[in-house]
Backbone as CSV, one residue per row, in Angstrom:
resi,resn,N_x,N_y,N_z,CA_x,CA_y,CA_z,C_x,C_y,C_z
1,UNK,48.114,-18.235,18.241,46.748,-18.486,17.269,47.096,-17.740,16.016
2,UNK,46.889,-18.148,15.034,47.182,-17.276,13.919,46.418,-16.245,13.553
3,UNK,46.365,-15.049,12.632,45.418,-14.097,12.680,44.234,-14.745,11.891
4,UNK,44.582,-15.793,11.008,42.911,-16.209,10.200,42.281,-17.327,11.537
5,UNK,43.094,-18.077,11.969,42.034,-18.538,13.185,41.628,-17.723,14.136
6,UNK,42.306,-16.953,14.204,41.770,-15.700,15.433,40.098,-15.262,14.708
7,UNK,40.283,-14.777,13.233,39.351,-14.473,11.886,38.098,-15.578,11.927
8,UNK,38.363,-16.845,11.831,37.903,-17.677,11.842,37.028,-18.089,13.348
9,UNK,37.728,-17.792,14.657,36.548,-17.956,15.538,35.752,-16.806,15.579
10,UNK,36.543,-15.694,15.505,35.636,-14.842,15.245,34.492,-14.627,14.407
11,UNK,34.289,-14.893,13.551,33.462,-15.512,12.663,32.169,-15.986,12.893
12,UNK,32.956,-16.923,13.415,31.968,-18.368,13.614,31.002,-18.017,15.216
13,UNK,32.208,-17.426,15.938,31.356,-16.795,17.488,30.335,-15.628,17.206
14,UNK,30.513,-15.285,15.997,29.257,-14.233,16.145,27.892,-14.925,16.081
15,UNK,26.806,-14.009,16.536,25.586,-14.381,16.930,25.015,-14.232,15.594
16,UNK,25.323,-13.702,14.465,24.747,-14.399,13.106,24.496,-15.774,12.665
17,UNK,25.761,-16.529,13.725,25.746,-17.397,12.747,25.346,-18.289,13.976
18,UNK,24.607,-19.284,13.243,23.584,-20.087,14.136,23.940,-21.651,14.762
19,UNK,24.766,-22.393,13.733,25.424,-23.642,14.165,27.017,-22.896,14.304
20,UNK,27.397,-22.806,15.670,28.732,-22.194,15.483,29.632,-23.299,15.143
21,UNK,29.587,-24.595,15.510,29.939,-26.223,15.908,30.347,-26.226,13.565
22,UNK,29.179,-25.888,13.054,29.387,-26.061,11.736,30.026,-25.225,10.954
23,UNK,29.910,-24.091,11.535,30.776,-22.972,10.926,32.249,-23.417,11.212
24,UNK,32.706,-24.044,12.234,34.116,-24.204,12.509,34.421,-25.507,12.353
25,UNK,33.706,-26.861,11.299,34.320,-27.548,10.437,33.918,-27.008,8.998
26,UNK,32.988,-26.235,8.905,33.040,-26.225,7.947,34.531,-25.220,6.963
27,UNK,35.040,-24.277,8.084,36.285,-23.620,8.197,37.397,-23.970,8.405
28,UNK,37.533,-25.745,8.869,38.634,-25.865,8.830,39.212,-26.657,8.161
29,UNK,39.996,-26.041,7.425,40.563,-26.288,5.818,42.002,-24.972,5.622
30,UNK,43.102,-25.577,4.865,43.944,-24.765,4.480,43.040,-23.486,4.135
31,UNK,42.497,-23.585,2.779,42.200,-22.225,2.080,41.783,-21.490,3.379
32,UNK,40.936,-22.013,4.674,40.290,-20.589,5.426,41.406,-20.302,6.492
33,UNK,42.464,-21.053,6.844,43.563,-21.051,7.397,44.157,-19.866,6.784
34,UNK,44.350,-19.689,5.527,44.864,-18.632,4.704,43.877,-17.344,4.209
35,UNK,43.241,-17.474,4.763,42.187,-16.379,4.560,42.561,-15.207,5.476
36,UNK,42.973,-14.188,5.203,43.089,-12.757,5.933,41.898,-11.931,5.868
37,UNK,41.031,-11.941,5.421,40.122,-11.284,6.002,38.189,-11.930,5.722
38,UNK,37.370,-11.440,5.823,35.970,-12.031,6.175,35.769,-12.406,4.457
39,UNK,35.558,-11.212,3.850,35.465,-11.906,2.523,36.175,-13.565,1.894
40,UNK,37.084,-12.966,2.040,37.840,-14.425,1.653,37.632,-15.671,2.810
41,UNK,37.191,-15.587,3.544,36.430,-16.844,4.588,34.998,-17.305,3.841
42,UNK,34.327,-16.086,3.092,33.310,-16.279,2.935,33.028,-17.204,0.897
43,UNK,34.279,-16.589,0.769,34.672,-16.978,-0.412,34.898,-18.463,-0.400
44,UNK,35.202,-18.666,0.441,35.936,-20.512,1.594,34.799,-21.324,1.430
45,UNK,33.715,-20.241,1.917,32.642,-21.224,2.761,31.938,-21.655,1.497
46,UNK,31.686,-20.887,0.465,31.016,-20.882,-0.725,31.311,-21.935,-1.893
47,UNK,32.722,-21.810,-1.834,33.428,-22.798,-2.848,32.723,-24.021,-2.263
48,UNK,32.975,-24.258,-1.064,33.053,-25.330,-0.451,31.450,-26.394,-0.616
49,UNK,30.557,-25.029,-0.252,28.974,-25.122,-0.406,28.848,-25.762,-1.840
50,UNK,29.591,-24.918,-2.657,29.197,-25.579,-4.504,29.885,-26.940,-4.466
51,UNK,30.636,-27.149,-3.696,31.451,-28.464,-4.487,30.467,-29.756,-3.228
52,UNK,30.089,-29.623,-2.302,29.024,-30.174,-1.441,27.820,-30.620,-2.108
53,UNK,27.366,-29.585,-2.985,25.777,-29.478,-3.714,26.175,-30.599,-5.277
54,UNK,27.494,-30.272,-5.349,27.648,-30.973,-7.088,27.568,-32.425,-6.443
55,UNK,28.425,-32.669,-5.592,28.691,-33.955,-4.762,27.203,-34.813,-4.629
56,UNK,26.129,-33.789,-4.115,24.278,-34.298,-4.192,24.342,-34.352,-5.330
57,UNK,24.489,-33.541,-6.456,23.438,-33.174,-7.728,24.237,-34.615,-8.379
58,UNK,25.208,-35.059,-8.386,25.668,-36.510,-9.398,24.658,-37.496,-8.515
59,UNK,24.394,-37.575,-7.384,23.649,-38.523,-6.207,22.321,-38.650,-7.153
60,UNK,21.645,-37.389,-7.382,20.513,-37.360,-7.975,20.156,-37.386,-9.018
61,UNK,21.331,-37.397,-10.134,21.611,-37.582,-11.344,21.422,-39.564,-11.796
62,UNK,22.513,-39.718,-11.016,22.398,-41.394,-10.757,20.994,-41.913,-10.598
63,UNK,20.588,-41.522,-9.528,19.101,-41.575,-8.796,18.454,-42.123,-10.066
64,UNK,18.533,-40.829,-11.134,17.096,-40.604,-12.093,17.439,-41.476,-12.925
65,UNK,18.537,-42.218,-13.262,18.800,-43.057,-14.136,18.502,-44.477,-13.710
66,UNK,18.170,-44.645,-12.725,17.736,-46.074,-12.297,16.228,-45.606,-12.438
67,UNK,15.571,-47.134,-12.893,14.223,-47.355,-13.237,13.003,-47.243,-11.597
68,UNK,12.365,-46.342,-12.131,11.680,-45.231,-10.501,10.196,-45.040,-10.810
69,UNK,9.606,-44.870,-9.817,7.808,-44.590,-10.373,8.220,-42.911,-10.774
70,UNK,7.193,-42.740,-11.246,6.660,-41.321,-12.019,6.805,-40.200,-11.239
71,UNK,6.225,-40.819,-9.463,6.480,-39.793,-8.288,7.707,-39.081,-8.225
72,UNK,8.371,-40.295,-8.327,10.042,-40.441,-7.884,10.738,-39.846,-8.450
73,UNK,10.611,-39.628,-9.976,11.385,-38.945,-11.162,11.125,-37.881,-10.860
74,UNK,9.659,-37.351,-10.593,9.708,-36.455,-10.628,10.381,-35.101,-9.452
75,UNK,10.051,-36.076,-8.344,10.958,-35.613,-6.794,12.068,-35.129,-7.240
76,UNK,13.045,-36.128,-8.042,14.502,-36.317,-7.973,14.424,-34.999,-8.880
77,UNK,13.809,-34.844,-10.459,13.639,-33.392,-11.045,13.749,-32.511,-10.191
78,UNK,12.544,-32.076,-9.186,12.700,-31.353,-8.399,13.782,-30.807,-7.450
79,UNK,14.465,-32.042,-7.079,15.804,-31.481,-6.194,16.827,-31.487,-7.085
80,UNK,17.034,-31.785,-8.345,18.035,-31.578,-9.674,17.967,-29.918,-9.891
81,UNK,16.905,-29.213,-9.748,16.979,-27.861,-10.335,17.259,-27.487,-8.741
82,UNK,16.876,-27.571,-7.768,17.260,-27.136,-6.787,18.605,-26.872,-6.525
83,UNK,19.603,-27.783,-6.554,20.575,-28.152,-6.804,20.916,-27.138,-7.630
84,UNK,20.770,-27.220,-9.376,21.754,-26.632,-9.896,21.645,-25.143,-9.234
85,UNK,20.173,-24.598,-9.149,19.879,-23.214,-8.907,21.077,-22.818,-7.506
86,UNK,21.233,-23.639,-6.381,21.828,-23.539,-5.390,23.154,-23.255,-5.897
87,UNK,24.079,-24.705,-6.642,25.375,-24.244,-7.037,25.503,-23.098,-7.624
88,UNK,24.435,-22.477,-8.381,24.888,-20.957,-9.286,24.781,-20.007,-8.362
89,UNK,23.796,-19.960,-7.364,24.286,-18.731,-6.283,24.734,-18.803,-5.370
90,UNK,25.208,-20.209,-4.818,26.487,-19.715,-3.666,27.519,-19.394,-4.809
91,UNK,27.585,-19.832,-6.226,28.734,-19.764,-7.109,28.814,-17.830,-7.108
92,UNK,27.739,-17.426,-7.003,27.524,-16.123,-7.202,28.122,-14.642,-6.000
93,UNK,27.711,-15.664,-4.938,28.166,-14.724,-3.638,29.105,-14.178,-2.889
94,UNK,30.216,-14.515,-4.265,31.715,-13.979,-3.579,31.982,-12.829,-4.660
95,UNK,31.254,-13.212,-5.793,31.577,-11.572,-6.720,30.645,-10.525,-6.546
96,UNK,29.100,-11.096,-5.527,28.165,-10.387,-5.569,28.840,-9.404,-4.203
97,UNK,29.339,-10.005,-3.413,29.829,-9.421,-2.147,30.330,-8.180,-2.424
98,UNK,31.777,-8.405,-3.291,32.621,-7.117,-3.469,31.352,-6.011,-4.321
99,UNK,30.907,-6.200,-4.924,29.303,-4.851,-4.701,28.612,-4.383,-4.356
100,UNK,27.949,-5.504,-4.053,27.196,-5.442,-2.717,26.637,-6.424,-1.580
101,UNK,27.348,-5.688,-0.403,26.830,-7.218,0.293,25.940,-7.608,0.642
102,UNK,24.375,-6.635,0.497,22.972,-6.759,1.041,22.453,-7.509,-0.192
103,UNK,23.251,-7.360,-1.108,22.174,-8.442,-2.502,23.141,-9.982,-2.220
104,UNK,24.220,-10.043,-1.784,24.838,-11.267,-1.791,24.234,-11.431,-0.465
105,UNK,23.822,-11.010,0.878,23.460,-11.625,1.818,21.828,-11.885,1.888
106,UNK,21.160,-10.913,0.752,19.780,-11.445,0.380,19.747,-12.900,-0.135
107,UNK,20.706,-12.861,-1.132,20.640,-14.267,-2.239,21.189,-15.522,-1.439
108,UNK,21.786,-15.451,-0.454,22.270,-16.542,0.331,21.301,-17.466,1.327
109,UNK,20.755,-15.917,1.444,19.655,-16.631,2.448,18.292,-17.092,1.723
110,UNK,18.007,-17.200,0.693,17.423,-18.012,-0.249,17.422,-19.423,-0.437
111,UNK,18.730,-19.766,-0.203,19.349,-20.991,-0.461,18.685,-22.282,0.467
112,UNK,18.400,-22.019,1.622,18.126,-22.481,2.385,16.522,-23.171,2.059
113,UNK,15.402,-21.498,2.267,14.359,-22.102,2.115,14.475,-23.366,0.828
114,UNK,15.282,-23.074,-0.238,15.068,-23.771,-1.779,15.372,-25.231,-1.213
115,UNK,16.060,-25.852,0.108,16.437,-27.177,0.216,15.127,-27.481,0.438
116,UNK,13.837,-26.908,1.196,12.871,-27.574,1.621,11.926,-27.237,0.771
117,UNK,12.102,-27.070,-0.608,11.305,-27.605,-1.775,11.625,-29.074,-2.038
118,UNK,12.805,-29.227,-2.053,13.264,-30.512,-2.171,12.968,-31.685,-1.022
119,UNK,12.957,-31.077,-0.335,12.734,-31.955,1.007,11.306,-32.405,0.931
120,UNK,10.470,-31.416,0.534,8.930,-31.601,0.576,8.773,-32.576,-0.753
121,UNK,9.439,-32.052,-1.430,8.973,-33.385,-3.124,9.342,-34.630,-2.537
122,UNK,10.796,-34.782,-1.580,10.883,-36.041,-1.380,10.207,-37.069,-0.822
123,UNK,9.738,-36.279,0.211,8.408,-36.342,1.653,7.398,-36.989,0.495
124,UNK,6.811,-36.300,-0.074,6.352,-36.549,-0.763,5.344,-37.800,-1.718
125,UNK,6.876,-38.003,-2.321,6.937,-38.947,-2.982,7.620,-40.413,-2.331
126,UNK,7.510,-40.073,-1.248,7.781,-41.223,-0.372,8.940,-41.785,-0.904
127,UNK,10.059,-41.314,-1.101,11.565,-41.273,-1.547,12.455,-40.967,0.066
128,UNK,13.542,-42.159,-0.349,14.118,-42.181,1.026,15.522,-42.587,0.899
129,UNK,16.097,-41.038,0.647,17.489,-40.783,-0.143,18.202,-40.292,0.659
130,UNK,19.097,-41.082,1.899,20.234,-40.246,2.773,20.997,-39.164,2.441
131,UNK,21.430,-39.630,1.150,22.544,-39.021,0.797,22.048,-37.507,-0.002
132,UNK,20.788,-37.630,-0.402,20.365,-36.257,-0.588,19.616,-35.384,0.679
133,UNK,19.038,-36.382,1.495,18.505,-35.373,3.001,20.022,-34.831,3.439
134,UNK,21.110,-35.612,3.548,22.641,-34.939,4.155,22.609,-33.588,3.207
135,UNK,22.629,-33.734,1.973,22.968,-32.531,0.917,22.180,-31.726,1.093
136,UNK,20.588,-31.808,1.922,19.752,-31.129,1.896,20.201,-29.756,3.313
137,UNK,20.434,-31.115,4.160,20.698,-29.971,5.305,22.345,-29.572,5.223
138,UNK,23.481,-29.306,4.141,24.353,-28.861,3.606,23.799,-27.518,3.163
139,UNK,22.656,-27.501,2.300,22.514,-26.629,1.432,21.752,-25.791,2.989
140,UNK,21.145,-26.130,3.765,20.514,-25.179,4.686,21.650,-24.513,5.173
141,UNK,22.377,-25.327,5.850,24.116,-24.979,6.899,24.465,-23.741,6.222
142,UNK,24.750,-24.008,5.229,25.461,-23.406,4.392,24.679,-21.976,3.921
143,UNK,23.450,-22.114,3.653,22.966,-21.362,3.471,22.614,-20.015,4.743
144,UNK,22.613,-20.834,5.606,22.550,-19.577,7.317,23.907,-19.125,7.360
145,UNK,24.952,-20.084,6.821,26.300,-19.296,7.505,26.654,-18.581,6.693
146,UNK,26.007,-18.577,5.388,27.141,-17.693,4.228,25.840,-16.320,4.637
147,UNK,24.505,-16.516,5.186,23.924,-15.314,5.655,24.297,-14.403,6.611
148,UNK,24.596,-15.609,7.765,25.087,-15.064,8.675,26.372,-13.741,8.957
149,UNK,27.542,-14.776,7.559,28.780,-14.116,7.604,28.677,-12.544,6.831
150,UNK,28.047,-12.413,5.833,27.494,-11.351,5.060,26.714,-10.382,5.905
151,UNK,26.186,-10.635,6.706,25.247,-9.901,7.624,25.810,-8.341,8.020
152,UNK,26.802,-8.268,8.441,27.414,-7.679,8.879,28.788,-6.508,7.966
153,UNK,28.424,-6.792,6.529,29.324,-6.627,5.831,28.895,-5.332,4.815
154,UNK,28.203,-4.557,5.099,27.684,-3.685,4.198,28.599,-2.314,4.932
């Protein structure tokens, strides 16, 4: 077992990580396997979160181009804002981590509740968008993962 595989197992097995399987899946790539520290693993996880959020944002933008009700358009705009903010927030975590682990921990924990804003907006407008629903799950999971990973780094 390589040092990084042991590190991944240790990080994903921590009590602060709520979904161990998601953690192992999110960190099952070449970049994670090359990580030498928890900071590098956080960096890998946050880059993965940004990539997934970008994918969902593209879906939202494409849906906004199609004719839809004002309520649907408003819900999609709400989700678009959530995803733009999430991409920015996930992108800042690695830099923040080197300066202040507790700020990074706090900031990453706010992304999950942001996803709720999108979920509620879609529900209120009766928008059925499985790809966005999956994206919201990812936002919540990566927020929880980032929070768990940064919880003990002060």
